PAZAPA-4460 file (N, C-alpha, C; in steps of 0.05 Angstrom, whole numbers, plus 32768, in hexadecimal, padded with zeros to 4 digits):
% residues 111
    n_x    n_y    n_z   ca_x   ca_y   ca_z    c_x    c_y    c_z   seq   type   mol
   800C   8008   81A6   8009   801C   8192   7FF6   8012   817C     1      M     A
   7FEC   8028   8174   7FD6   8021   815C   7FE4   8016   8145     2      P     A
   7FD4   8002   8138   7FE2   7FF9   811B   7FCD   8007   8107     3      K     A
   7FDF   8009   80F3   7FCF   8017   80D4   7FDA   8009   80BE     4      Y     A
   7FC4   800B   80AD   7FC9   7FF7   8097   7FCA   8010   807D     5      V     A
   7FDB   800B   806D   7FDD   8020   8056   7FD1   800F   803F     6      F     A
   7FC3   8018   8030   7FB5   8007   8017   7FBF   801B   7FFB     7      I     A
   7FD3   800E   7FED   7FDC   801F   7FDC   7FCC   8018   7FC0     8      Y     A
   7FC6   802F   7FB7   7FB8   8033   7F9D   7FC7   8039   7F82     9      H     A
   7FBF   8031   7F6D   7FCE   8037   7F57   7FBD   802E   7F3C    10      A     A
   7FC3   803C   7F26   7FB4   8033   7F0E   7FBA   8019   7F05    11      P     A
   7FAA   800C   7EF8   7FB0   7FF5   7EEC   7FCA   7FF5   7ED3    12      P     A
   7FDA   7FE4   7ED7   7FE9   7FE1   7EBF   7FDD   7FDC   7EA4    13      M     A
   7FE0   7FE7   7E8F   7FCE   7FDE   7E77   7FD9   7FC2   7E6F    14      P     A
   7FCB   7FB5   7E62   7FD0   7F99   7E57   7FE6   7F9D   7E43    15      A     A
   7FE9   7FAE   7E37   7FF9   7FB5   7E1F   8012   7FC5   7E25    16      D     A
   8014   7FC9   7E3D   802D   7FDC   7E4B   8046   7FC6   7E48    17      A     A
   8059   7FD5   7E43   8077   7FC8   7E41   807B   7FC6   7E5C    18      P     A
   808B   7FAF   7E5D   8091   7FAC   7E7B   80A7   7FBD   7E84    19      P     A
   80A6   7FC8   7EA0   80B6   7FDE   7EAB   80D6   7FD7   7EA7    20      P     A
   80E1   7FEA   7EA8   8100   7FEC   7EA5   8108   7FE2   7EBC    21      D     A
   811E   7FC9   7EBD   8126   7FBE   7ED9   8133   7FD1   7EE4    22      P     A
   8140   7FE8   7EDD   8150   7FFD   7EF0   813B   800D   7EFC    23      D     A
   8124   8013   7EEE   810E   801F   7EFE   8104   8014   7F0F    24      D     A
   8100   7FF6   7F0E   80F1   7FE6   7F24   8103   7FE4   7F3F    25      V     A
   811D   7FE3   7F34   8134   7FE4   7F4B   8130   8001   7F5B    26      Q     A
   8134   8013   7F4C   8130   802B   7F5C   811A   802E   7F6D    27      N     A
   8102   802D   7F5E   80EA   802A   7F71   80EC   8018   7F8B    28      M     A
   80F6   8000   7F87   80F8   7FEE   7F9C   8106   7FF9   7FB2    29      M     A
   8120   8004   7FAB   8133   800F   7FBE   812B   8026   7FCB    30      D     A
   8116   8035   7FBE   810B   804E   7FCA   80EF   8045   7FE1    31      A     A
   80E7   802B   7FDA   80D3   801B   7FF0   80E2   8010   8007    32      W     A
   80F7   8005   8000   810B   7FFA   8018   8116   800F   8028    33      Y     A
   811C   8026   8016   8128   803B   802C   8111   8045   803B    34      G     A
   80F8   8048   8030   80E1   8054   8043   80DF   8041   8056    35      W     A
   80E0   8029   8052   80DB   8016   8066   80F0   8017   8081    36      A     A
   810B   801A   8077   811F   801A   8088   8118   8033   809C    37      D     A
   810D   804B   808E   8108   8063   809A   80F4   805E   80B4    38      S     A
   80E2   804C   80AC   80CB   804B   80C3   80D6   8039   80D8    39      V     A
   80E9   8027   80D4   80F5   8014   80E9   80E3   8002   80F4    40      G     A
   80E7   7FFD   8111   80D8   7FE9   811C   80B8   7FF0   811D    41      D     A
   80AE   8003   8111   8098   800C   8112   8088   7FF7   80F9    42      A     A
   8097   7FF2   80E4   808E   7FE3   80D2   8088   7FC0   80D8    43      L     A
   8071   7FBE   80D4   8068   7FA1   80DB   8067   7F8E   80C6    44      I     A
   805F   7F97   80AE   805F   7F87   8095   8063   7F9B   8081    45      D     A
   8077   7F9A   806F   8077   7FAB   805B   8065   7FA7   8044    46      L     A
   805A   7F8D   8044   8045   7F8B   8034   8050   7F7B   8018    47      G     A
   803D   7F7C   8002   8046   7F70   7FEB   8032   7F7B   7FD8    48      T     A
   8039   7F7A   7FBC   8027   7F86   7FA9   800E   7F6B   7FA8    49      P     A
   7FF4   7F7E   7F9D   7FDF   7F6D   7F9B   7FD6   7F73   7F80    50      L     A
   7FC6   7F5D   7F76   7FBB   7F61   7F5A   7FA3   7F49   7F5A    51      G     A
   7F93   7F53   7F45   7F7F   7F3E   7F42   7F65   7F3D   7F55    52      G     A
   7F64   7F53   7F62   7F4E   7F4C   7F78   7F32   7F49   7F6D    53      G     A
   7F27   7F37   7F7D   7F06   7F35   7F7E   7EFA   7F3F   7F8F    54      I     A
   7EE0   7F4A   7F86   7ED1   7F5D   7F97   7EBA   7F42   7FA1    55      H     A
   7EB5   7F3B   7FBE   7EA1   7F26   7FC7   7E8C   7F31   7FD2    56      V     A
   7E78   7F2E   7FCA   7E5F   7F36   7FD7   7E4C   7F1E   7FDD    57      E     A
   7E36   7F22   7FF0   7E27   7F0A   7FF6   7E15   7EFE   7FDC    58      P     A
   7E16   7F0D   7FC7   7E08   7EFF   7FAD   7E16   7EFC   7F98    59      D     A
   7E32   7EF9   7F9F   7E44   7EF5   7F89   7E61   7F04   7F87    60      G     A
   7E6F   7F01   7F75   7E8A   7F0C   7F70   7E90   7F19   7F58    61      V     A
   7EA0   7F2D   7F55   7EAA   7F3A   7F3B   7EC8   7F45   7F43    62      S     A
   7ECA   7F4B   7F29   7EEF   7F56   7F2F   7EEF   7F70   7F3D    63      L     A
   7EFD   7F79   7F50   7F03   7F92   7F60   7F01   7FA5   7F50    64      S     A
   7EF3   7FBC   7F57   7EF9   7FD9   7F47   7F0C   7FEC   7F52    65      T     A
   7F14   7FE1   7F64   7F2B   7FF6   7F76   7F40   7FEA   7F69    66      K     A
   7F57   7FFC   7F67   7F77   7FF7   7F57   7F86   7FF8   7F74    67      E     A
   7F7E   7FDF   7F83   7F93   7FD9   7FA0   7FAC   7FD0   7F94    68      V     A
   7FBE   7FDA   7F9B   7FDB   7FD3   7F8E   7FEA   7FC2   7FA7    69      A     A
   7FE5   7FCA   7FBD   7FEF   7FBA   7FD2   7FEC   7FC9   7FEF    70      G     A
   7FFE   7FBE   8004   7FF2   7FC2   801F   8010   7FC8   8030    71      Y     A
   800C   7FD6   8043   8021   7FD0   8059   8018   7FD2   8076    72      T     A
   8020   7FCA   808B   8016   7FCA   80A5   802E   7FD4   80B9    73      I     A
   8025   7FEA   80C3   803C   7FFA   80D5   802B   8000   80F2    74      L     A
   8039   800B   8104   8032   8014   811C   803E   8032   8119    75      T     A
   8027   8041   8127   8032   8062   8128   8020   806E   8144    76      A     A
   802D   8085   814E   801E   808B   8163   8002   8098   8161    77      D     A
   7FFE   809E   814A   7FE3   80A9   8145   7FDB   80A9   8125    78      S     A
   7FC6   80AB   811E   7FC0   80B2   80FF   7FCE   80C7   80F1    79      M     A
   7FD1   80DC   8103   7FDD   80F4   80F5   8003   80E7   80EE    80      D     A
   8009   80D7   8101   8028   80CF   80FE   8024   80BB   80E5    81      A     A
   800A   80A8   80E5   8011   8096   80D1   800F   80A6   80AF    82      A     A
   7FFF   80B5   80B3   7FFA   80C5   809C   8015   80D4   8092    83      V     A
   801F   80E1   80A5   803C   80EC   809F   8051   80D3   8094    84      A     A
   804B   80BB   8099   805C   80A8   8090   8054   80A5   8070    85      L     A
   803C   80A0   8070   8031   809F   8053   8032   80B0   8042    86      A     A
   8036   80CD   804C   803F   80E5   803C   805B   80E5   8034    87      Q     A
   806D   80D1   8040   8089   80D0   803A   8091   80BA   8028    88      A     A
   807A   80AA   8023   807D   808E   800F   8084   8092   7FF7    89      H     A
   8095   8083   7FE6   809D   8089   7FCC   8085   8083   7FBA    90      P     A
   8072   806E   7FC5   8059   806A   7FB5   8050   8084   7FA9    91      H     A
   804D   8096   7FB9   8040   80AD   7FAE   804C   80B7   7F98    92      L     A
   8069   80B4   7F95   8075   80C5   7F79   8070   80B0   7F64    93      T     A
   8068   8098   7F66   8064   8087   7F48   804E   8096   7F38    94      M     A
   8050   808F   7F1E   8041   8098   7F0C   8028   8092   7F0E    95      P     A
   8014   809E   7F01   7FFA   809B   7EFC   7FE5   80A0   7F14    96      G     A
   7FEE   80B6   7F29   7FDD   80B5   7F38   7FD5   80A8   7F4F    97      G     A
   7FF1   8099   7F5E   7FED   8086   7F6B   7FE3   8097   7F8B    98      C     A
   7FDA   8088   7F9D   7FD2   808F   7FB3   7FD3   807C   7FCB    99      S     A
   7FD0   8086   7FE4   7FD0   8074   7FFC   7FB6   807A   8011   100      I     A
   7FAA   8064   8015   7F93   8067   802E   7FA7   8059   8048   101      E     A
   7F9B   806D   8059   7FA7   8064   8076   7F8D   8059   8085   102      V     A
   7F8E   8046   8091   7F7A   803D   809F   7F86   8030   80BD   103      H     A
   7F7A   8039   80D5   7F7D   8032   80EF   7F78   8015   80F3   104      E     A
   7F84   8003   80F9   7F79   7FE6   80FD   7F6E   7FE8   811C   105      A     A
   7F56   7FE3   811F   7F44   7FE8   8133   7F42   7FCB   8142   106      M     A
   7F43   7FD0   8164   7F43   7FB5   816E   7F29   7FA9   8169   107      P     A
   7F2C   7F8D   816C   7F10   7F7B   816A   7EFE   7F80   8186   108      L     A
   7EE8   7F85   8184   7ED5   7F84   819A   7EDD   7F6C   81A9   109      P     A
   7EDF   7F74   81C2   7EE6   7F5B   81E0   7F01   7F56   81DB   110      G     A
   7F13   7F67   81D3   7F2A   7F63   81D2   7F39   7F70   81EA   111      E     A
***
C-alpha cells in the first residue's frame, strides 16, 4: 500500500504572543489523537512539531522561508484516500490559515 507524507503548514507564532492556554492546547491534542485513532493501523508515524528550519543549498544555508509545522506518515489506498484523511484533520481548524500538503512517498529506483 502506498505511503503518504502530510506536511503541516502554520503561520509562525509571533515572538511577543502570550503562551497558549493549556486547556486549548489539550483540546487540540485531543482532536489530533482522535484523528490518529480514526486512521487506525494506516498511521505509520504521527510525527512531531517542527521548528527552526534551515534551508541548505550547495552554496550556503539560510533560514527556511516555509512555515513547516510538522509531519505525519501514513498509508492509504490512493492519493484521493490520503487527501480525504487530510481533509478530516483537525490541523485545518487551527487559526491563522493552516494547511496540509499531501505527498506520495515514491519507491527508490532499483527497489
